[in-house]
C-alpha positions as CSV (number, residue, x, y, z in Angstrom):
1,M,-0.3,0.0,-0.1
2,A,1.7,3.6,-1.1
3,P,1.8,5.6,1.9
4,S,-0.6,8.2,0.8
5,T,-3.0,5.4,0.6
6,D,-2.4,3.7,4.1
7,P,-5.0,5.9,7.2
8,K,-2.5,4.8,9.4
9,Q,0.6,7.5,7.9
10,S,-2.4,10.2,8.5
11,I,-2.9,8.9,12.3
12,M,1.0,9.3,12.6
13,L,1.4,12.6,11.0
14,L,-1.4,13.4,12.1
15,N,0.3,12.7,15.8
16,E,3.0,14.4,15.3
17,L,2.0,17.8,13.9
18,V,0.3,17.2,16.9
19,G,3.1,17.4,19.3
20,R,4.7,20.3,17.9
21,G,1.6,22.6,18.2
22,F,-0.9,21.4,15.0
23,T,-4.5,22.7,15.9
24,D,-7.8,21.9,14.8
25,Y,-7.5,25.2,13.2
26,S,-4.6,24.6,11.1
27,Y,-6.2,21.1,10.0
28,R,-9.4,22.7,9.3
29,Q,-7.3,24.8,6.5
30,L,-5.9,22.1,5.3
31,H,-8.4,19.7,5.1
32,H,-11.2,18.9,2.7
33,R,-14.3,18.8,5.2
34,P,-14.0,22.5,7.4
35,N,-15.6,20.9,10.3
36,D,-14.1,18.5,11.3
37,T,-12.0,17.9,13.2
38,I,-8.5,15.8,13.9
39,K,-9.8,13.8,16.8
40,A,-12.4,13.3,14.2
41,H,-10.4,12.6,11.6
42,I,-8.2,10.3,13.8
43,R,-11.6,7.8,14.5
44,Y,-12.2,7.3,10.8
45,C,-8.8,6.4,10.2
46,R,-8.5,3.6,12.4
47,R,-11.8,2.4,10.7
48,T,-10.9,2.7,7.3
49,S,-8.2,0.4,5.6
50,E,-7.8,1.7,2.5
51,F,-7.3,5.8,1.3
52,R,-8.0,5.2,-2.9
53,D,-5.4,6.9,-4.5
54,G,-5.4,10.7,-6.0
55,E,-9.1,10.3,-3.6
56,T,-9.3,13.5,-1.0
57,N,-8.6,11.6,1.9
58,A,-5.0,10.5,-0.1
59,T,-4.4,14.0,-1.1
60,F,-4.4,15.2,2.8
61,Q,-2.4,12.2,3.9
62,S,-0.1,14.3,1.2
63,R,-0.2,17.7,2.6
64,L,0.0,16.2,5.7
65,R,3.0,15.1,4.9
66,F,4.4,18.2,2.9
67,V,4.1,20.2,6.2
68,R,5.7,17.7,8.3
69,D,8.4,17.7,5.9
70,A,8.9,21.2,5.7
71,I,8.2,21.9,9.3
72,E,11.2,19.4,9.9
73,K,13.6,21.2,7.3
74,Q,13.0,24.2,8.0
75,Y,13.1,24.0,11.6
76,G,14.1,21.0,13.2
77,P,13.0,18.1,13.4
78,T,11.4,18.4,17.2
79,A,10.5,22.0,16.9
80,Q,7.1,23.4,18.2
81,V,6.0,25.7,15.5
82,D,3.9,28.5,16.0
83,T,0.4,29.8,14.2
84,L,1.4,31.5,11.9
85,A,4.2,29.6,10.9
86,F,1.2,27.0,9.8
87,Q,-1.0,28.7,8.3
88,Q,2.3,30.0,5.1
89,L,2.8,25.9,5.0
90,T,-0.7,25.0,4.7
91,A,-0.8,27.3,2.1
92,A,1.7,26.1,0.0
93,A,0.9,22.3,0.8
94,L,-2.6,23.6,-0.9
95,R,-0.8,24.8,-3.5
96,Q,1.1,21.7,-4.1
97,Y,-1.2,19.8,-3.9
98,P,-4.8,20.5,-4.5
99,L,-8.5,18.7,-5.0
């Protein structure tokens, strides 16, 4: 299974990002359902065996990975990141991975 199709990867990425300061506010900017929450998406991922490549949740996972990788590159592997930085990285992820 490709990384962008494995829901467990989304859970891992979300947990990493939350540990760096990612909030529901930032989550909603990246996700295709604007009223969803991190916890709700994790619950969904636990009930889902696979995302179809090219569908919205696979694209969302690619956005999460993009943000995580950019944080590691710009701020280091364990850095906390503020809301403004997440907003900037989210905007870049949306451009890189449009729906």
